[in-house]
N, C-alpha and C positions, 0 to 999 in steps of 0.2 A: 504494500500500500504506500502511496505517496502522500505524505503530509507536508504541506507547504506552510510556511510561517505567514506572518503578516505581509501580505502582498499589496500594501497600500499604494505602491507605485504602478501596479498592474490594473487593468480594467477587467470587468466581468467578461466582456467580449473576447479579450485576449486569452483568458483562462479557458473559456468555453471552446474557443478555436483550437487551443492546444489539446484539449481533451478529445475533441472531435477527430483531430488528426491521429489520435491514439486509438480510435475505434469506438469512442463513446458518442454514438450518433443518435441514440434514443433519448427518451425523457422519463423522468420519475416525478411524482407529485406527493407532497406530504399529506397524510390523512389523519383524522382524529385517532386517538389511542396509540400514538407513537408508531404509526404504520406508514408504509410507503407503497404507493401504487405504481406498478410498471405500466406505462402507457402502451407498450407493445402487446402485452398479454392481458392487461387489465386486472391482474391478480394483486391482492394486497399481501404484504409481508411485514412482520414486525421489523422495525428499523434495526434492532440489534441482531437480526438474522439476515438482513440484506447485506450483500458483500460490498463493503466500502473499499474502493480502490484508490481514491484520492480525495483530499479535503484541503481547500485553501480558503482562508479567511481574508476578506477584503474590507477596506474602509473607504468611504467616499472621499475624493480629493478635496471637494469643496465643503463637505460636511462629514466629519468623523463619526457622527451618529448614524450615518448610512452604513450599517454593518451587515455584510452578507457572507455566507459561506457557500462556495461552489463545491459540490461533491460529485465525484465520479462513482457510479454504482453499477453493480451487476445483479440482475434478477436471479434469485435462487430457483425460480420456477422455469423460466424459458431461456435463461442465459443472456438475455439482451443486456447490452452495456449502454448506459446513458448518464445524463446529468440531472441535477436539481439545483436550484438556487434558493437558499433558505436565509431568512433574516434572523439575526441573533442580537442579543443585547436587550435593554429595557423596553424598547419599542416593538420587539418581535411578537408576532401572533403566537398564541399558545401552541398551535399545531406545529409550527416550525421549531419552537423551543423544545417540545417533547421529542421530536424526531432527532434533533441535534444532540440532546442529552442521551438518547438511546445509543447513538453512534459512539459518543464518548464512553459510555458504560461498556460497550462491546470492545472498544480498543483497549480498555483497562484489563479485560479478561485474557487478552492474547499476550 
């Protein structure tokens, strides 16, 4: 798994482009209950059971409160590789925060 640090000098589009070049061409969406939906097969997986291949946190250049995490994921059901962009920090929606926390918990177990 690639874990990138604070990439505040990089844009979301740059990170997404790099992941796409590495084969992460699909998309994932956060869902209630710390789950992730694979858009390719439409199956839900607990975030801590979804294969996390890459995570990079970014902050907005003009507003450091614009905090997002770009993740590269692999579906445990169909094997599709894709990305999700999740907000973190005090302004993050609960669904994004739960998914990111589950990713963090899964990383601690390995």
